[in-house]
Backbone and ligand atoms as CSV (ligand in chain L), in Angstrom:
chain,resi,resn,atom,element,x,y,z
A,1,UNK,N,N,12.688,0.058,-14.615
A,1,UNK,CA,C,11.698,-0.043,-13.554
A,1,UNK,C,C,12.309,-0.916,-12.498
A,2,UNK,N,N,11.820,-0.803,-11.319
A,2,UNK,CA,C,12.298,-1.574,-10.158
A,2,UNK,C,C,11.107,-1.954,-9.312
A,3,UNK,N,N,11.218,-3.183,-8.808
A,3,UNK,CA,C,10.161,-3.599,-7.832
A,3,UNK,C,C,10.509,-3.092,-6.448
A,4,UNK,N,N,9.516,-2.482,-5.848
A,4,UNK,CA,C,9.693,-1.828,-4.528
A,4,UNK,C,C,9.230,-2.777,-3.421
A,5,UNK,N,N,9.741,-2.512,-2.220
A,5,UNK,CA,C,9.331,-3.291,-1.040
A,5,UNK,C,C,8.026,-2.772,-0.445
A,6,UNK,N,N,7.082,-3.638,-0.214
A,6,UNK,CA,C,5.811,-3.214,0.274
A,6,UNK,C,C,5.813,-3.340,1.818
A,7,UNK,N,N,5.598,-2.237,2.505
A,7,UNK,CA,C,5.501,-2.223,3.978
A,7,UNK,C,C,4.282,-3.076,4.449
A,8,UNK,N,N,4.475,-3.782,5.551
A,8,UNK,CA,C,3.356,-4.633,6.062
A,8,UNK,C,C,2.962,-4.199,7.494
A,9,UNK,N,N,1.681,-4.309,7.694
A,9,UNK,CA,C,1.100,-4.054,8.986
A,9,UNK,C,C,1.754,-4.921,10.037
A,10,UNK,N,N,2.075,-4.418,11.191
A,10,UNK,CA,C,1.765,-3.098,11.764
A,10,UNK,C,C,2.957,-2.079,11.644
A,11,UNK,N,N,3.651,-2.148,10.542
A,11,UNK,CA,C,4.756,-1.177,10.408
A,11,UNK,C,C,4.243,0.290,10.598
A,12,UNK,N,N,4.910,0.967,11.571
A,12,UNK,CA,C,4.402,2.348,11.826
A,12,UNK,C,C,4.535,3.307,10.679
A,13,UNK,N,N,5.381,3.076,9.702
A,13,UNK,CA,C,5.508,3.944,8.593
A,13,UNK,C,C,4.198,4.010,7.709
A,14,UNK,N,N,3.391,2.923,7.857
A,14,UNK,CA,C,2.043,2.922,7.111
A,14,UNK,C,C,1.143,3.968,7.743
A,15,UNK,N,N,1.457,4.548,8.907
A,15,UNK,CA,C,0.631,5.503,9.539
A,15,UNK,C,C,0.960,6.956,9.137
A,16,UNK,N,N,1.902,7.125,8.292
A,16,UNK,CA,C,2.325,8.440,7.881
A,16,UNK,C,C,1.316,9.071,6.976
A,17,UNK,N,N,1.051,10.381,7.211
A,17,UNK,CA,C,0.121,11.101,6.260
A,17,UNK,C,C,0.883,11.594,5.126
A,18,UNK,N,N,0.531,11.315,3.968
A,18,UNK,CA,C,1.282,11.718,2.717
A,18,UNK,C,C,1.048,13.217,2.400
A,19,UNK,N,N,2.083,13.857,1.844
A,19,UNK,CA,C,2.032,15.275,1.490
A,19,UNK,C,C,1.629,15.379,-0.037
A,20,UNK,N,N,1.111,16.488,-0.486
A,20,UNK,CA,C,0.821,16.611,-1.906
A,20,UNK,C,C,2.117,16.645,-2.709
A,21,UNK,N,N,2.012,16.140,-3.965
A,21,UNK,CA,C,3.123,16.129,-4.870
A,21,UNK,C,C,3.241,17.645,-5.365
A,22,UNK,N,N,4.491,18.171,-5.377
A,22,UNK,CA,C,4.623,19.550,-5.775
A,22,UNK,C,C,4.724,19.692,-7.317
A,23,UNK,N,N,5.466,18.774,-7.895
A,23,UNK,CA,C,5.543,18.819,-9.416
A,23,UNK,C,C,5.602,17.328,-9.953
A,24,UNK,N,N,4.797,17.117,-10.977
A,24,UNK,CA,C,4.845,15.791,-11.607
A,24,UNK,C,C,6.008,15.776,-12.570
A,25,UNK,N,N,7.179,15.369,-12.102
A,25,UNK,CA,C,8.418,15.365,-12.808
A,25,UNK,C,C,8.854,13.924,-13.116
A,26,UNK,N,N,10.113,13.760,-13.582
A,26,UNK,CA,C,10.587,12.430,-13.890
A,26,UNK,C,C,10.736,11.565,-12.622
A,27,UNK,N,N,10.966,12.151,-11.488
A,27,UNK,CA,C,11.042,11.396,-10.307
A,27,UNK,C,C,9.676,10.744,-9.966
A,28,UNK,N,N,8.599,11.504,-10.126
A,28,UNK,CA,C,7.270,11.056,-9.873
A,28,UNK,C,C,6.831,9.957,-10.894
A,29,UNK,N,N,7.252,10.259,-12.173
A,29,UNK,CA,C,6.939,9.274,-13.261
A,29,UNK,C,C,7.640,7.939,-12.987
A,30,UNK,N,N,8.873,8.043,-12.508
A,30,UNK,CA,C,9.584,6.746,-12.180
A,30,UNK,C,C,8.962,6.069,-10.978
A,31,UNK,N,N,8.506,6.796,-10.054
A,31,UNK,CA,C,7.742,6.262,-8.877
A,31,UNK,C,C,6.527,5.473,-9.388
A,32,UNK,N,N,5.775,6.156,-10.284
A,32,UNK,CA,C,4.543,5.581,-10.762
A,32,UNK,C,C,4.827,4.305,-11.522
A,33,UNK,N,N,5.800,4.304,-12.349
A,33,UNK,CA,C,6.227,3.085,-13.101
A,33,UNK,C,C,6.636,1.965,-12.156
A,34,UNK,N,N,7.454,2.348,-11.140
A,34,UNK,CA,C,7.878,1.275,-10.202
A,34,UNK,C,C,6.712,0.738,-9.375
A,35,UNK,N,N,5.751,1.638,-9.057
A,35,UNK,CA,C,4.551,1.221,-8.287
A,35,UNK,C,C,3.730,0.274,-9.118
A,36,UNK,N,N,3.516,0.540,-10.399
A,36,UNK,CA,C,2.812,-0.405,-11.253
A,36,UNK,C,C,3.480,-1.729,-11.297
A,37,UNK,N,N,4.753,-1.722,-11.507
A,37,UNK,CA,C,5.507,-3.027,-11.582
A,37,UNK,C,C,5.344,-3.792,-10.317
A,38,UNK,N,N,5.413,-3.103,-9.160
A,38,UNK,CA,C,5.346,-3.703,-7.823
A,38,UNK,C,C,3.919,-4.264,-7.641
A,39,UNK,N,N,2.909,-3.511,-8.055
A,39,UNK,CA,C,1.495,-3.890,-7.931
A,39,UNK,C,C,1.161,-5.075,-8.764
A,40,UNK,N,N,1.527,-5.114,-10.033
A,40,UNK,CA,C,1.275,-6.207,-10.910
A,40,UNK,C,C,1.944,-7.466,-10.429
A,41,UNK,N,N,3.159,-7.358,-9.913
A,41,UNK,CA,C,3.890,-8.544,-9.556
A,41,UNK,C,C,3.447,-9.143,-8.200
A,42,UNK,N,N,2.739,-8.300,-7.402
A,42,UNK,CA,C,2.361,-8.710,-6.002
A,42,UNK,C,C,1.542,-9.936,-6.025
A,43,UNK,N,N,0.423,-10.253,-6.687
A,43,UNK,CA,C,-0.275,-9.303,-7.531
A,43,UNK,C,C,-1.392,-8.568,-6.729
A,44,UNK,N,N,-1.678,-7.381,-7.169
A,44,UNK,CA,C,-2.701,-6.605,-6.550
A,44,UNK,C,C,-3.390,-5.712,-7.626
A,45,UNK,N,N,-4.450,-5.011,-7.251
A,45,UNK,CA,C,-5.201,-4.122,-8.164
A,45,UNK,C,C,-5.084,-2.667,-7.773
A,46,UNK,N,N,-4.334,-2.377,-6.738
A,46,UNK,CA,C,-4.040,-0.980,-6.349
A,46,UNK,C,C,-2.882,-0.867,-5.433
A,47,UNK,N,N,-2.267,0.264,-5.428
A,47,UNK,CA,C,-1.142,0.508,-4.493
A,47,UNK,C,C,-0.970,2.003,-4.224
A,48,UNK,N,N,-0.807,2.334,-2.983
A,48,UNK,CA,C,-0.553,3.725,-2.637
A,48,UNK,C,C,0.944,3.894,-2.353
A,49,UNK,N,N,1.465,5.092,-2.609
A,49,UNK,CA,C,2.886,5.388,-2.369
A,49,UNK,C,C,3.298,5.061,-0.921
A,50,UNK,N,N,2.377,5.402,-0.040
A,50,UNK,CA,C,2.634,5.147,1.366
A,50,UNK,C,C,3.094,3.669,1.568
A,51,UNK,N,N,2.529,2.723,0.861
A,51,UNK,CA,C,2.848,1.372,1.051
A,51,UNK,C,C,4.281,0.944,0.590
A,52,UNK,N,N,4.895,1.864,-0.212
A,52,UNK,CA,C,6.287,1.618,-0.610
A,52,UNK,C,C,7.177,2.666,0.010
A,53,UNK,N,N,6.657,3.238,1.191
A,53,UNK,CA,C,7.450,4.101,2.032
A,53,UNK,C,C,7.796,5.400,1.319
A,54,UNK,N,N,6.990,5.883,0.407
A,54,UNK,CA,C,7.033,7.237,-0.184
A,54,UNK,C,C,5.885,7.979,0.269
A,55,UNK,N,N,6.030,9.081,0.963
A,55,UNK,CA,C,4.886,9.670,1.659
A,55,UNK,C,C,4.401,10.889,0.933
A,56,UNK,N,N,4.083,10.671,-0.338
A,56,UNK,CA,C,3.587,11.686,-1.297
A,56,UNK,C,C,2.288,11.151,-1.878
A,57,UNK,N,N,1.328,12.060,-2.392
A,57,UNK,CA,C,0.007,11.591,-2.681
A,57,UNK,C,C,-0.010,11.030,-4.130
A,58,UNK,N,N,0.305,9.789,-4.223
A,58,UNK,CA,C,0.339,9.077,-5.550
A,58,UNK,C,C,-0.311,7.665,-5.346
A,59,UNK,N,N,-1.197,7.328,-6.276
A,59,UNK,CA,C,-1.874,6.048,-6.252
A,59,UNK,C,C,-1.777,5.417,-7.600
A,60,UNK,N,N,-1.678,4.076,-7.666
A,60,UNK,CA,C,-1.860,3.433,-8.978
A,60,UNK,C,C,-2.917,2.368,-8.758
A,61,UNK,N,N,-3.821,2.176,-9.798
A,61,UNK,CA,C,-4.740,1.082,-9.764
A,61,UNK,C,C,-5.047,0.495,-11.118
A,62,UNK,N,N,-5.376,-0.731,-11.124
A,62,UNK,CA,C,-5.858,-1.410,-12.344
A,62,UNK,C,C,-6.788,-2.584,-11.954
A,63,UNK,N,N,-8.069,-2.299,-12.058
A,63,UNK,CA,C,-9.009,-3.324,-11.670
A,63,UNK,C,C,-9.502,-4.166,-12.852
A,64,UNK,N,N,-8.950,-3.968,-14.096
A,64,UNK,CA,C,-9.459,-4.678,-15.300
A,64,UNK,C,C,-9.066,-6.147,-15.203
A,65,UNK,N,N,-9.953,-6.983,-15.748
A,65,UNK,CA,C,-9.666,-8.445,-15.657
A,65,UNK,C,C,-8.327,-8.845,-16.288
A,66,UNK,N,N,-7.945,-8.143,-17.414
A,66,UNK,CA,C,-6.725,-8.474,-18.081
A,66,UNK,C,C,-5.580,-7.623,-17.497
A,67,UNK,N,N,-5.817,-6.864,-16.517
A,67,UNK,CA,C,-4.734,-6.037,-15.896
A,67,UNK,C,C,-4.030,-5.182,-17.042
A,68,UNK,N,N,-4.859,-4.584,-17.887
A,68,UNK,CA,C,-4.248,-3.808,-18.942
A,68,UNK,C,C,-4.799,-2.368,-19.033
A,69,UNK,N,N,-5.382,-1.943,-17.857
A,69,UNK,CA,C,-5.982,-0.627,-17.836
A,69,UNK,C,C,-5.441,0.175,-16.623
A,70,UNK,N,N,-4.108,0.486,-16.678
A,70,UNK,CA,C,-3.511,1.185,-15.554
A,70,UNK,C,C,-4.005,2.624,-15.426
A,71,UNK,N,N,-4.271,2.990,-14.208
A,71,UNK,CA,C,-4.669,4.527,-13.968
A,71,UNK,C,C,-3.756,4.988,-12.750
A,72,UNK,N,N,-3.039,6.046,-13.109
A,72,UNK,CA,C,-2.228,6.681,-12.062
A,72,UNK,C,C,-2.947,7.960,-11.530
A,73,UNK,N,N,-2.928,8.171,-10.296
A,73,UNK,CA,C,-3.531,9.371,-9.705
A,73,UNK,C,C,-2.468,10.095,-8.898
A,74,UNK,N,N,-2.317,11.362,-9.136
A,74,UNK,CA,C,-1.454,12.246,-8.368
A,74,UNK,C,C,-2.328,13.304,-7.713
A,75,UNK,N,N,-2.117,13.416,-6.415
A,75,UNK,CA,C,-2.929,14.393,-5.635
A,75,UNK,C,C,-4.438,14.157,-5.798
A,76,UNK,N,N,-4.859,12.931,-5.675
A,76,UNK,CA,C,-6.348,12.658,-5.904
A,76,UNK,C,C,-7.257,13.279,-4.774
A,77,UNK,N,N,-8.353,13.683,-5.214
A,77,UNK,CA,C,-9.361,14.242,-4.339
A,77,UNK,C,C,-10.756,13.670,-4.678
A,78,UNK,N,N,-11.510,13.190,-3.740
A,78,UNK,CA,C,-12.865,12.747,-4.013
A,78,UNK,C,C,-13.756,13.996,-3.973
A,79,UNK,N,N,-14.377,14.308,-5.132
A,79,UNK,CA,C,-15.221,15.522,-5.205
A,79,UNK,C,C,-16.733,15.201,-5.110
A,80,UNK,N,N,-17.116,13.964,-5.239
A,80,UNK,CA,C,-18.492,13.587,-5.064
A,80,UNK,C,C,-18.501,12.125,-4.630
A,81,UNK,N,N,-19.459,11.850,-3.709
A,81,UNK,CA,C,-19.700,10.425,-3.360
A,81,UNK,C,C,-21.148,10.162,-3.203
A,82,UNK,N,N,-21.565,8.940,-3.495
A,82,UNK,CA,C,-22.963,8.554,-3.477
A,82,UNK,C,C,-23.166,7.140,-3.049
A,83,UNK,N,N,-24.216,6.907,-2.252
A,83,UNK,CA,C,-24.608,5.526,-1.955
A,83,UNK,C,C,-23.599,4.856,-1.001
A,84,UNK,N,N,-23.953,3.573,-0.678
A,84,UNK,CA,C,-23.123,2.769,0.214
A,84,UNK,C,C,-22.944,1.425,-0.451
A,85,UNK,N,N,-21.732,0.809,-0.213
A,85,UNK,CA,C,-21.590,-0.489,-0.736
A,85,UNK,C,C,-20.844,-1.339,0.284
A,86,UNK,N,N,-21.107,-2.613,0.333
A,86,UNK,CA,C,-20.414,-3.545,1.272
A,86,UNK,C,C,-19.580,-4.399,0.426
A,87,UNK,N,N,-18.272,-4.383,0.562
A,87,UNK,CA,C,-17.318,-5.149,-0.265
A,87,UNK,C,C,-16.327,-5.791,0.604
A,88,UNK,N,N,-15.840,-6.960,0.076
A,88,UNK,CA,C,-14.712,-7.646,0.765
A,88,UNK,C,C,-13.471,-7.003,0.324
A,89,UNK,N,N,-12.595,-6.690,1.268
A,89,UNK,CA,C,-11.283,-6.063,0.939
A,89,UNK,C,C,-10.126,-6.848,1.478
A,90,UNK,N,N,-9.033,-6.742,0.748
A,90,UNK,CA,C,-7.776,-7.227,1.249
A,90,UNK,C,C,-6.785,-6.093,0.975
A,91,UNK,N,N,-5.536,-6.371,1.381
A,91,UNK,CA,C,-4.556,-5.247,1.199
A,91,UNK,C,C,-3.146,-5.887,1.104
A,92,UNK,N,N,-2.395,-5.394,0.218
A,92,UNK,CA,C,-1.054,-5.899,0.045
A,92,UNK,C,C,-0.142,-5.685,1.252
A,93,UNK,N,N,-0.555,-4.738,2.128
A,93,UNK,CA,C,0.149,-4.477,3.352
A,93,UNK,C,C,-0.368,-5.332,4.514
A,94,UNK,N,N,-1.448,-6.062,4.289
A,94,UNK,CA,C,-1.995,-6.951,5.261
A,94,UNK,C,C,-2.242,-8.350,4.697
A,95,UNK,N,N,-1.129,-9.022,4.336
A,95,UNK,CA,C,-1.165,-10.133,3.440
A,95,UNK,C,C,-2.044,-11.290,4.018
A,96,UNK,N,N,-2.888,-11.811,3.135
A,96,UNK,CA,C,-3.609,-13.034,3.481
A,96,UNK,C,C,-4.898,-12.774,4.269
A,97,UNK,N,N,-5.209,-11.473,4.563
A,97,UNK,CA,C,-6.366,-11.140,5.437
A,97,UNK,C,C,-7.427,-10.445,4.506
A,98,UNK,N,N,-8.648,-10.949,4.619
A,98,UNK,CA,C,-9.753,-10.371,3.880
A,98,UNK,C,C,-10.906,-10.186,4.750
A,99,UNK,N,N,-11.651,-9.051,4.639
A,99,UNK,CA,C,-12.786,-8.908,5.489
A,99,UNK,C,C,-13.757,-7.942,4.841
A,100,UNK,N,N,-15.006,-8.042,5.212
A,100,UNK,CA,C,-16.014,-7.237,4.593
A,100,UNK,C,C,-16.206,-5.933,5.294
A,101,UNK,N,N,-16.243,-4.855,4.558
A,101,UNK,CA,C,-16.382,-3.530,5.095
A,101,UNK,C,C,-17.669,-2.912,4.563
A,102,UNK,N,N,-18.387,-2.183,5.439
A,102,UNK,CA,C,-19.635,-1.597,5.003
A,102,UNK,C,C,-19.522,-0.056,4.964
A,103,UNK,N,N,-18.291,0.449,4.869
A,103,UNK,CA,C,-18.048,1.893,5.099
A,103,UNK,C,C,-17.797,2.651,3.769
A,104,UNK,N,N,-17.815,1.980,2.616
A,104,UNK,CA,C,-17.387,2.569,1.402
A,104,UNK,C,C,-18.630,3.210,0.634
A,105,UNK,N,N,-18.365,4.224,-0.092
A,105,UNK,CA,C,-19.312,4.814,-1.007
A,105,UNK,C,C,-19.406,3.927,-2.269
A,106,UNK,N,N,-20.630,3.813,-2.803
A,106,UNK,CA,C,-20.816,2.986,-4.021
A,106,UNK,C,C,-20.247,3.673,-5.258
A,107,UNK,N,N,-20.232,5.001,-5.218
A,107,UNK,CA,C,-19.832,5.724,-6.395
A,107,UNK,C,C,-18.999,6.927,-5.925
A,108,UNK,N,N,-17.919,7.149,-6.567
A,108,UNK,CA,C,-17.055,8.357,-6.285
A,108,UNK,C,C,-16.679,9.028,-7.592
A,109,UNK,N,N,-16.559,10.358,-7.517
A,109,UNK,CA,C,-15.965,11.125,-8.581
A,109,UNK,C,C,-14.671,11.659,-8.103
A,110,UNK,N,N,-13.606,11.430,-8.831
A,110,UNK,CA,C,-12.265,11.798,-8.298
A,110,UNK,C,C,-11.595,12.710,-9.324
A,111,UNK,N,N,-10.904,13.700,-8.705
A,111,UNK,CA,C,-10.138,14.677,-9.551
A,111,UNK,C,C,-8.711,14.398,-9.102
A,112,UNK,N,N,-7.804,14.414,-10.139
A,112,UNK,CA,C,-6.344,14.102,-9.908
A,112,UNK,C,C,-5.538,14.633,-11.042
A,113,UNK,N,N,-4.293,14.514,-10.920
A,113,UNK,CA,C,-3.371,14.793,-12.003
A,113,UNK,C,C,-2.937,13.474,-12.567
A,114,UNK,N,N,-2.607,13.385,-13.903
A,114,UNK,CA,C,-2.169,12.130,-14.451
A,114,UNK,C,C,-0.641,12.091,-14.479
A,115,UNK,N,N,-0.068,11.051,-15.126
A,115,UNK,CA,C,1.386,10.813,-15.122
A,115,UNK,C,C,2.113,12.027,-15.844
A,116,UNK,N,N,1.385,12.829,-16.624
A,116,UNK,CA,C,2.017,13.958,-17.284
A,116,UNK,C,C,1.648,15.263,-16.541
A,117,UNK,N,N,1.023,15.146,-15.405
A,117,UNK,CA,C,0.671,16.298,-14.609
A,117,UNK,C,C,-0.545,17.070,-15.063
A,118,UNK,N,N,-1.313,16.319,-15.969
A,118,UNK,CA,C,-2.510,16.988,-16.507
A,118,UNK,C,C,-3.725,16.613,-15.626
A,119,UNK,N,N,-4.616,17.590,-15.345
A,119,UNK,CA,C,-5.776,17.319,-14.510
A,119,UNK,C,C,-6.769,16.392,-15.251
A,120,UNK,N,N,-7.411,15.521,-14.559
A,120,UNK,CA,C,-8.503,14.705,-15.087
A,120,UNK,C,C,-9.433,14.370,-14.034
A,121,UNK,N,N,-10.666,13.977,-14.417
A,121,UNK,CA,C,-11.672,13.585,-13.509
A,121,UNK,C,C,-12.239,12.157,-13.975
A,122,UNK,N,N,-12.528,11.345,-12.953
A,122,UNK,CA,C,-13.055,10.045,-13.338
A,122,UNK,C,C,-14.226,9.656,-12.399
A,123,UNK,N,N,-15.265,9.026,-13.018
A,123,UNK,CA,C,-16.383,8.468,-12.230
A,123,UNK,C,C,-16.133,7.028,-11.978
A,124,UNK,N,N,-16.175,6.605,-10.738
A,124,UNK,CA,C,-15.890,5.202,-10.437
A,124,UNK,C,C,-17.031,4.510,-9.630
A,125,UNK,N,N,-17.336,3.282,-10.029
A,125,UNK,CA,C,-18.307,2.472,-9.243
A,125,UNK,C,C,-17.612,1.125,-8.945
A,126,UNK,N,N,-18.342,0.223,-8.218
A,126,UNK,CA,C,-17.868,-1.072,-8.049
A,126,UNK,C,C,-16.472,-1.157,-7.458
A,127,UNK,N,N,-15.731,-2.172,-7.953
A,127,UNK,CA,C,-14.378,-2.384,-7.394
A,127,UNK,C,C,-13.490,-1.162,-7.520
A,128,UNK,N,N,-13.613,-0.461,-8.689
A,128,UNK,CA,C,-12.757,0.730,-8.816
A,128,UNK,C,C,-13.061,1.803,-7.720
A,129,UNK,N,N,-14.274,1.977,-7.427
A,129,UNK,CA,C,-14.624,2.923,-6.398
A,129,UNK,C,C,-14.090,2.538,-5.024
A,130,UNK,N,N,-14.231,1.279,-4.751
A,130,UNK,CA,C,-13.765,0.734,-3.412
A,130,UNK,C,C,-12.251,0.880,-3.382
A,131,UNK,N,N,-11.584,0.503,-4.481
A,131,UNK,CA,C,-10.181,0.509,-4.570
A,131,UNK,C,C,-9.598,1.934,-4.380
A,132,UNK,N,N,-10.191,2.909,-5.009
A,132,UNK,CA,C,-9.739,4.290,-4.881
A,132,UNK,C,C,-9.883,4.695,-3.439
A,133,UNK,N,N,-10.988,4.466,-2.769
A,133,UNK,CA,C,-11.233,4.810,-1.385
A,133,UNK,C,C,-10.245,4.201,-0.472
A,134,UNK,N,N,-9.928,2.890,-0.742
A,134,UNK,CA,C,-8.998,2.168,0.072
A,134,UNK,C,C,-7.601,2.776,-0.056
A,135,UNK,N,N,-7.205,3.104,-1.330
A,135,UNK,CA,C,-5.847,3.693,-1.536
A,135,UNK,C,C,-5.778,5.082,-0.921
A,136,UNK,N,N,-6.889,5.806,-1.024
A,136,UNK,CA,C,-6.825,7.224,-0.450
A,136,UNK,C,C,-6.697,7.133,1.086
A,137,UNK,N,N,-7.233,6.116,1.663
A,137,UNK,CA,C,-7.032,5.866,3.127
A,137,UNK,C,C,-5.579,5.693,3.422
A,138,UNK,N,N,-4.882,4.936,2.592
A,138,UNK,CA,C,-3.394,4.716,2.821
A,138,UNK,C,C,-2.716,6.051,2.878
A,139,UNK,N,N,-3.086,6.997,1.986
A,139,UNK,CA,C,-2.435,8.283,2.007
A,139,UNK,C,C,-2.651,9.057,3.273
A,140,UNK,N,N,-3.688,8.730,4.017
A,140,UNK,CA,C,-4.041,9.350,5.254
A,140,UNK,C,C,-3.467,8.575,6.458
A,141,UNK,N,N,-2.722,7.433,6.137
A,141,UNK,CA,C,-2.169,6.630,7.196
A,141,UNK,C,C,-3.204,5.637,7.844
A,142,UNK,N,N,-4.284,5.443,6.992
A,142,UNK,CA,C,-5.341,4.539,7.506
A,142,UNK,C,C,-5.374,3.227,6.747
A,143,UNK,N,N,-5.631,2.175,7.471
A,143,UNK,CA,C,-5.751,0.830,6.808
A,143,UNK,C,C,-7.044,0.239,6.950
A,144,UNK,N,N,-7.409,-0.743,6.063
A,144,UNK,CA,C,-8.804,-1.234,6.113
A,144,UNK,C,C,-9.107,-1.906,7.434
A,145,UNK,N,N,-8.006,-2.480,8.119
A,145,UNK,CA,C,-8.235,-3.175,9.369
A,145,UNK,C,C,-8.692,-2.213,10.500
A,146,UNK,N,N,-8.485,-0.903,10.325
A,146,UNK,CA,C,-8.917,0.100,11.291
A,146,UNK,C,C,-10.406,0.141,11.374
A,147,UNK,N,N,-11.119,-0.329,10.316
A,147,UNK,CA,C,-12.548,-0.347,10.336
A,147,UNK,C,C,-13.141,-1.596,11.084
A,148,UNK,N,N,-12.237,-2.553,11.381
A,148,UNK,CA,C,-12.699,-3.757,12.049
A,148,UNK,C,C,-12.698,-3.579,13.546
A,149,UNK,N,N,-13.231,-4.580,14.239
A,149,UNK,CA,C,-13.311,-4.456,15.787
A,149,UNK,C,C,-11.851,-4.593,16.286
A,150,UNK,N,N,-11.617,-4.083,17.536
A,150,UNK,CA,C,-10.301,-4.246,18.185
A,150,UNK,C,C,-9.917,-5.668,18.235
A,151,UNK,N,N,-10.879,-6.483,18.549
A,151,UNK,CA,C,-10.613,-7.934,18.756
A,151,UNK,C,C,-10.035,-8.553,17.429
A,152,UNK,N,N,-10.702,-8.254,16.343
A,152,UNK,CA,C,-10.309,-8.758,15.048
A,152,UNK,C,C,-8.954,-8.260,14.661
A,153,UNK,N,N,-8.721,-6.872,14.929
A,153,UNK,CA,C,-7.426,-6.335,14.584
A,153,UNK,C,C,-6.290,-6.918,15.349
A,154,UNK,N,N,-6.532,-7.150,16.632
A,154,UNK,CA,C,-5.450,-7.787,17.468
A,154,UNK,C,C,-5.166,-9.166,16.927
A,155,UNK,N,N,-6.255,-9.969,16.559
A,155,UNK,CA,C,-5.997,-11.258,16.023
A,155,UNK,C,C,-5.237,-11.228,14.734
A,156,UNK,N,N,-5.496,-10.268,13.891
A,156,UNK,CA,C,-4.822,-10.166,12.580
A,156,UNK,C,C,-3.384,-9.816,12.820
A,157,UNK,N,N,-3.164,-8.939,13.792
A,157,UNK,CA,C,-1.782,-8.495,14.089
A,157,UNK,C,C,-0.957,-9.721,14.654
A,158,UNK,N,N,-1.534,-10.441,15.537
A,158,UNK,CA,C,-0.709,-11.566,15.990
A,158,UNK,C,C,-0.532,-12.680,14.979
A,159,UNK,N,N,-1.492,-12.816,14.113
A,159,UNK,CA,C,-1.353,-13.841,13.084
A,159,UNK,C,C,-0.203,-13.460,12.113
A,160,UNK,N,N,-0.188,-12.170,11.705
A,160,UNK,CA,C,0.854,-11.733,10.786
A,160,UNK,C,C,2.212,-11.797,11.441
A,161,UNK,N,N,2.279,-11.433,12.727
A,161,UNK,CA,C,3.594,-11.446,13.417
A,161,UNK,C,C,4.066,-12.917,13.573
A,162,UNK,N,N,3.133,-13.770,13.851
A,162,UNK,CA,C,3.509,-15.218,13.966
A,162,UNK,C,C,4.024,-15.758,12.610
A,163,UNK,N,N,3.335,-15.364,11.551
A,163,UNK,CA,C,3.745,-15.863,10.205
A,163,UNK,C,C,5.131,-15.291,9.818
A,164,UNK,N,N,5.336,-14.039,10.195
A,164,UNK,CA,C,6.650,-13.406,9.879
A,164,UNK,C,C,7.768,-14.108,10.702
A,165,UNK,N,N,7.423,-14.453,11.921
A,165,UNK,CA,C,8.527,-15.199,12.719
A,165,UNK,C,C,8.820,-16.533,12.106
A,166,UNK,N,N,7.744,-17.192,11.630
A,166,UNK,CA,C,7.949,-18.600,11.114
A,166,UNK,C,C,8.666,-18.506,9.745
A,167,UNK,N,N,8.440,-17.462,9.008
A,167,UNK,CA,C,8.950,-17.469,7.614
A,167,UNK,C,C,10.043,-16.511,7.415
A,168,UNK,N,N,10.624,-15.982,8.500
A,168,UNK,CA,C,11.729,-15.001,8.317
A,168,UNK,C,C,11.140,-13.630,8.013
A,169,UNK,N,N,11.852,-12.817,7.330
A,169,UNK,CA,C,11.390,-11.468,7.190
A,169,UNK,C,C,10.318,-11.285,6.134
A,170,UNK,N,N,10.220,-12.208,5.157
A,170,UNK,CA,C,9.182,-12.199,4.108
A,170,UNK,C,C,7.923,-12.705,4.729
A,171,UNK,N,N,6.805,-11.934,4.591
A,171,UNK,CA,C,5.646,-12.275,5.356
A,171,UNK,C,C,4.713,-13.193,4.599
A,172,UNK,N,N,3.990,-13.920,5.337
A,172,UNK,CA,C,2.654,-14.426,5.025
A,172,UNK,C,C,2.484,-15.319,3.857
A,173,UNK,N,N,1.471,-16.046,3.977
A,173,UNK,CA,C,1.222,-17.197,3.069
A,173,UNK,C,C,0.596,-16.731,1.698
A,174,UNK,N,N,0.245,-15.493,1.600
A,174,UNK,CA,C,-0.337,-14.984,0.338
A,174,UNK,C,C,-1.430,-15.903,-0.137
A,175,UNK,N,N,-2.353,-16.179,0.722
A,175,UNK,CA,C,-3.462,-17.033,0.360
A,175,UNK,C,C,-4.141,-16.579,-0.892
A,176,UNK,N,N,-4.418,-17.568,-1.736
A,176,UNK,CA,C,-5.112,-17.253,-2.985
A,176,UNK,C,C,-6.607,-16.959,-2.549
A,177,UNK,N,N,-7.070,-15.895,-3.169
A,177,UNK,CA,C,-8.515,-15.564,-2.914
A,177,UNK,C,C,-9.027,-15.020,-4.175
A,178,UNK,N,N,-10.375,-15.081,-4.340
A,178,UNK,CA,C,-11.004,-14.522,-5.452
A,178,UNK,C,C,-10.984,-12.969,-5.316
A,179,UNK,N,N,-10.745,-12.528,-4.103
A,179,UNK,CA,C,-10.799,-11.051,-3.849
A,179,UNK,C,C,-9.367,-10.523,-4.069
A,180,UNK,N,N,-9.248,-9.554,-4.939
A,180,UNK,CA,C,-7.944,-8.947,-5.154
A,180,UNK,C,C,-7.466,-8.120,-3.966
A,181,UNK,N,N,-6.178,-8.166,-3.780
A,181,UNK,CA,C,-5.603,-7.352,-2.663
A,181,UNK,C,C,-5.330,-5.899,-3.199
A,182,UNK,N,N,-5.702,-4.943,-2.423
A,182,UNK,CA,C,-5.466,-3.553,-2.852
A,182,UNK,C,C,-4.652,-2.865,-1.800
L,1,NI,NI,NI,-4.054,-1.597,0.812
């Protein structure tokens, strides 16, 4: 396994729309394993392939307290959604920034392929539902900061650019927060 580099906002590659995976083969399984390693080490609770500059529809998430319940999604689709939830979100590609979004569904039902290419469906609520919606946005080239006001987004962008200048190429202070970065 290998730790991958996570792209950071405003890197234009984060705006790429991911294409469907054609076959869940060893290359995709290795990508999934590397994405889990990268996510756990960050640390985060979700990661989309887009964030590691692979523009295929693959997500990994683990919202369990012990971080021992990994779920990989290949070609995920939301087939049902219900309700609204307001949750604070962060993102490994927007380090140190957290904000409240009111745009997420409280419940989603997702259909995807697993690490072996087998179809499965999962019902998700709470953090898992928010996390899946956040990661699926990444596959569309969308970031959670896109839901914030222009003013907030401009401030976030200049703050991250300033931090990067001050710290060299490795970004940001990785502020500790109770909210996990996804
Ligand atoms: Ni994210």
